C-alpha positions as CSV (number, residue, x, y, z in Angstrom):
1,X,8.6,-22.7,-22.8
2,X,7.5,-22.2,-19.1
3,X,3.9,-21.3,-18.5
4,X,3.8,-17.8,-17.0
5,X,1.4,-17.3,-14.0
6,X,0.4,-14.2,-12.1
7,X,-1.1,-14.7,-8.7
8,X,-2.9,-11.7,-7.1
9,X,-3.9,-11.9,-3.4
10,X,-3.8,-9.8,-0.2
11,X,-2.2,-12.8,1.6
12,X,-0.3,-14.8,-1.0
13,X,1.5,-17.0,1.6
14,X,-1.8,-18.8,2.3
15,X,-1.5,-20.4,-1.1
16,X,2.1,-21.3,-0.7
17,X,1.5,-25.1,-1.2
18,X,-0.4,-24.6,-4.5
19,X,2.1,-22.1,-5.8
20,X,4.9,-24.5,-5.0
21,X,3.0,-27.2,-7.0
22,X,2.7,-24.9,-10.0
23,X,6.5,-24.2,-9.9
24,X,7.2,-28.0,-9.5
25,X,5.1,-28.5,-12.7
26,X,7.4,-26.1,-14.6
27,X,5.4,-22.9,-14.3
28,X,6.8,-19.5,-13.3
29,X,4.7,-17.6,-10.7
30,X,4.8,-13.8,-10.1
31,X,3.0,-12.6,-7.0
32,X,1.1,-9.3,-6.7
33,X,-0.9,-8.0,-3.7
34,X,-2.7,-5.1,-5.3
35,X,-5.1,-5.0,-8.2
36,X,-3.2,-2.1,-9.8
37,X,0.0,-4.3,-9.7
38,X,-1.9,-7.1,-11.4
39,X,-3.1,-4.8,-14.1
40,X,0.4,-3.4,-14.6
41,X,1.9,-6.8,-15.0
42,X,-0.8,-7.7,-17.6
43,X,-0.3,-4.5,-19.5
44,X,3.5,-4.6,-19.7
45,X,4.4,-8.4,-19.6
46,X,1.2,-10.4,-19.9
47,X,0.9,-14.0,-18.7
48,X,-0.6,-17.3,-19.7
49,X,-2.8,-17.6,-16.6
50,X,-4.1,-15.3,-13.9
51,X,-5.0,-16.7,-10.4
52,X,-6.8,-14.3,-8.1
53,X,-7.6,-14.6,-4.4
54,X,-10.9,-13.4,-3.0
55,X,-9.4,-10.1,-1.8
56,X,-6.5,-8.0,-2.9
57,X,-5.2,-5.0,-0.8
58,X,-7.1,-2.5,-2.9
59,X,-9.9,-4.4,-4.5
60,X,-12.2,-7.4,-4.2
61,X,-11.2,-10.3,-6.4
62,X,-14.7,-10.6,-8.0
63,X,-14.7,-6.9,-8.9
64,X,-11.3,-7.2,-10.5
65,X,-12.4,-10.2,-12.6
66,X,-15.4,-8.2,-13.9
67,X,-13.1,-5.3,-14.7
68,X,-10.7,-7.5,-16.6
69,X,-13.4,-9.1,-18.6
70,X,-14.9,-5.8,-19.6
71,X,-12.2,-4.6,-21.9
72,X,-8.8,-5.2,-23.5
73,X,-6.8,-8.4,-24.2
74,X,-7.7,-9.8,-20.7
75,X,-11.1,-10.7,-22.1
76,X,-9.6,-13.9,-23.3
77,X,-7.1,-14.5,-20.5
78,X,-7.6,-17.7,-18.5
79,X,-8.6,-16.7,-14.9
80,X,-8.8,-19.0,-11.9
81,X,-10.2,-17.8,-8.6
82,X,-8.8,-19.2,-5.3
83,X,-11.0,-18.8,-2.2
84,X,-10.9,-19.9,1.4
85,X,-13.8,-22.3,1.3
86,X,-15.8,-23.6,-1.7
87,X,-19.2,-22.9,-0.1
88,X,-18.2,-19.5,1.5
89,X,-20.8,-16.7,0.9
90,X,-19.7,-13.6,-0.9
91,X,-18.4,-11.3,1.8
92,X,-19.6,-8.2,-0.1
93,X,-23.2,-9.4,-0.6
94,X,-24.6,-7.0,2.0
95,X,-22.3,-4.2,2.8
96,X,-20.2,-3.6,-0.3
97,X,-21.3,-0.8,-2.6
98,X,-19.1,-2.4,-5.3
99,X,-21.1,-5.6,-5.0
100,X,-24.5,-4.0,-5.1
101,X,-23.6,-2.3,-8.3
102,X,-22.1,-5.5,-9.7
103,X,-25.2,-7.6,-9.1
104,X,-27.7,-4.7,-9.8
105,X,-29.1,-4.7,-6.2
106,X,-30.4,-1.7,-4.3
107,X,-28.2,-0.3,-1.6
108,X,-30.1,-0.3,1.7
109,X,-30.9,3.2,3.2
110,X,-29.7,2.2,6.6
111,X,-25.9,2.3,7.1
112,X,-26.1,-0.8,9.4
113,X,-25.6,-4.1,7.5
114,X,-28.9,-5.9,7.2
115,X,-29.2,-9.7,7.4
116,X,-29.2,-11.1,3.9
117,X,-32.3,-13.1,2.8
118,X,-31.8,-16.5,1.3
119,X,-32.6,-15.1,-2.1
120,X,-29.8,-12.5,-1.7
121,X,-27.1,-14.9,-0.6
122,X,-24.5,-15.6,-3.3
123,X,-21.7,-18.1,-2.8
124,X,-18.3,-16.7,-3.5
125,X,-17.6,-19.4,-6.2
126,X,-20.8,-18.4,-8.0
127,X,-19.9,-14.7,-7.8
128,X,-16.5,-15.4,-9.4
129,X,-18.1,-17.5,-12.2
130,X,-20.7,-14.8,-12.8
131,X,-17.9,-12.2,-13.1
132,X,-16.1,-14.3,-15.7
133,X,-13.7,-16.7,-14.0
134,X,-12.9,-19.9,-15.8
135,X,-12.5,-21.9,-12.6
136,X,-12.8,-21.4,-8.8
137,X,-10.7,-23.5,-6.4
138,X,-10.5,-23.7,-2.6
139,X,-7.5,-23.4,-0.4
140,X,-8.7,-26.4,1.6
141,X,-8.6,-28.6,-1.5
142,X,-5.8,-31.0,-2.2
143,X,-2.9,-29.3,-4.0
144,X,-2.7,-32.1,-6.6
145,X,-6.4,-31.6,-7.5
146,X,-6.0,-27.8,-7.8
147,X,-3.0,-28.3,-10.1
148,X,-5.0,-30.8,-12.2
149,X,-7.9,-28.3,-12.5
150,X,-5.5,-25.5,-13.4
151,X,-4.0,-27.6,-16.2
152,X,-7.4,-28.4,-17.4
153,X,-8.2,-24.7,-17.7
154,X,-5.0,-24.1,-19.7
155,X,-5.9,-27.0,-22.1
156,X,-9.4,-25.6,-22.6
157,X,-8.3,-22.1,-23.3
158,X,-5.3,-22.8,-25.5
159,X,-5.7,-22.0,-29.1
160,X,-5.9,-25.2,-31.1
161,X,-3.6,-25.2,-34.1
162,X,-2.0,-28.0,-36.0
163,X,1.4,-26.3,-35.8
164,X,2.7,-23.0,-34.4
165,X,5.8,-21.8,-36.1
166,X,7.9,-18.7,-35.6
167,X,9.9,-17.6,-38.7
168,X,12.5,-14.9,-38.7
169,X,15.2,-14.7,-41.4
170,X,17.0,-18.1,-41.5
171,X,15.3,-19.1,-38.2
172,X,12.3,-21.5,-38.1
173,X,11.2,-22.4,-34.5
174,X,8.4,-24.9,-34.4
175,X,6.6,-24.6,-31.0
176,X,4.5,-27.7,-31.6
177,X,7.4,-30.1,-32.0
178,X,9.8,-27.7,-30.2
179,X,12.4,-28.0,-32.9
180,X,14.7,-25.5,-34.6
181,X,15.8,-25.2,-38.2
182,X,18.4,-22.8,-39.5
183,X,18.3,-22.3,-43.3
184,X,16.2,-25.5,-43.5
185,X,18.7,-27.6,-41.5
186,X,17.8,-29.1,-38.2
187,X,19.8,-27.7,-35.3
188,X,19.6,-29.5,-31.9
189,X,19.2,-27.3,-28.8
190,X,18.8,-28.0,-25.2
191,X,15.4,-27.2,-23.5
192,X,16.9,-24.0,-21.9
193,X,18.4,-22.9,-25.3
194,X,15.0,-23.4,-27.0
195,X,13.3,-21.4,-24.2
196,X,15.8,-18.6,-24.5
197,X,15.4,-18.4,-28.3
198,X,11.6,-18.3,-27.9
199,X,11.9,-15.4,-25.5
200,X,14.2,-13.5,-28.0
201,X,11.9,-14.2,-30.9
202,X,8.7,-13.2,-29.1
203,X,10.4,-9.9,-27.8
204,X,12.1,-8.7,-31.0
205,X,13.5,-5.1,-30.8
206,X,13.2,-5.1,-27.1
207,X,16.2,-4.9,-24.7
208,X,16.0,-7.9,-22.3
209,X,18.0,-7.6,-19.1
210,X,19.7,-10.6,-17.5
211,X,17.3,-10.8,-14.5
212,X,14.3,-10.7,-16.9
213,X,15.7,-13.6,-18.9
214,X,16.5,-15.5,-15.7
215,X,12.9,-15.2,-14.6
216,X,11.4,-16.1,-18.0
217,X,13.6,-19.1,-18.7
218,X,14.8,-20.4,-15.3
219,X,12.0,-19.1,-13.0
220,X,11.9,-16.4,-10.3
221,X,13.1,-18.8,-7.6
222,X,16.4,-19.4,-9.4
223,X,19.4,-18.4,-7.2
224,X,22.3,-19.0,-9.5
225,X,24.6,-16.4,-11.1
226,X,23.1,-14.1,-13.7
227,X,26.2,-15.0,-15.8
228,X,24.4,-18.2,-16.6
229,X,22.5,-16.2,-19.2
230,X,25.8,-15.2,-20.8
231,X,26.9,-18.8,-21.0
232,X,23.7,-19.9,-22.6
233,X,23.5,-17.0,-25.0
234,X,27.1,-17.8,-26.1
235,X,26.2,-21.4,-26.7
236,X,23.0,-20.4,-28.5
237,X,24.9,-18.1,-30.8
238,X,27.4,-20.8,-31.7
239,X,24.5,-23.1,-32.7
240,X,22.6,-20.4,-34.6
241,X,25.5,-20.0,-37.0
242,X,24.6,-17.3,-39.6
243,X,21.5,-16.3,-37.6
244,X,23.6,-15.4,-34.5
245,X,24.0,-11.9,-35.9
246,X,20.4,-11.1,-34.9
247,X,21.2,-11.3,-31.1
248,X,23.0,-8.2,-30.1
249,X,24.7,-7.5,-26.7
250,X,23.6,-4.4,-24.9
251,X,26.6,-3.5,-22.6
252,X,25.9,-3.5,-18.8
253,X,22.2,-4.5,-19.5
254,X,21.6,-7.7,-21.4
255,X,20.6,-8.5,-25.0
256,X,18.4,-7.5,-27.8
257,X,17.2,-9.4,-30.9
258,X,17.2,-7.2,-34.0
259,X,15.2,-8.8,-36.9
260,X,16.7,-8.8,-40.4
261,X,16.0,-5.4,-42.1
262,X,15.6,-3.6,-38.8
263,X,18.2,-1.0,-37.9
264,X,19.9,-1.1,-34.5
265,X,18.9,1.9,-32.5
266,X,20.8,3.0,-29.4
């Protein structure tokens, strides 16, 4: 299953090399430029990793990290910050009211920005770490090093379990060995078929459109025909045998997996 990444930044093109490295490593990347877009993606789709730039269109990256760490499922979400320079001072240290509240400092009476003392200076990396980021990378670092550090964050934050298995009716999908058994019999699948089955099993009773399945299984930069989904679903159904009945076609939209015992609602 491809690792799902959300990247939030006011200028996402500046991180193009790093994002391409993530895609080459088998990850899917969804880009958002506003904090409210990032929060919407996390609420409705979720992701395996969130990468944030130092500024989004409507919010500072540091402030958004603190908001995400304050409540909800995002408390445990791996978050990596991506800044211009590793030793850059936090741009909001003097003038930003958000930042004064964040660090408990007093807002100066004068409206003119005052020169920050050595004690008040906070590096942007430190600000991100204090807000709750798991890692902070720099755009001027080598892309290979950034990718290695991101993978290390994913390893540290993954839940360690001896085996992770999804069971539904006759289906048993082992996510540790990435193998499928139907009625206790091993059924060989291609990697794309396994990915597709995982998406169905993890989204039971939800209508999944062809574009959504394309993005989850093939990646958002896939430019082939959406009918590729139909071909793979047909092959998957053939291999599922008696369990194929759980995958239902939704005309003109896509597909829906209906677990055993659940009634099909239209």
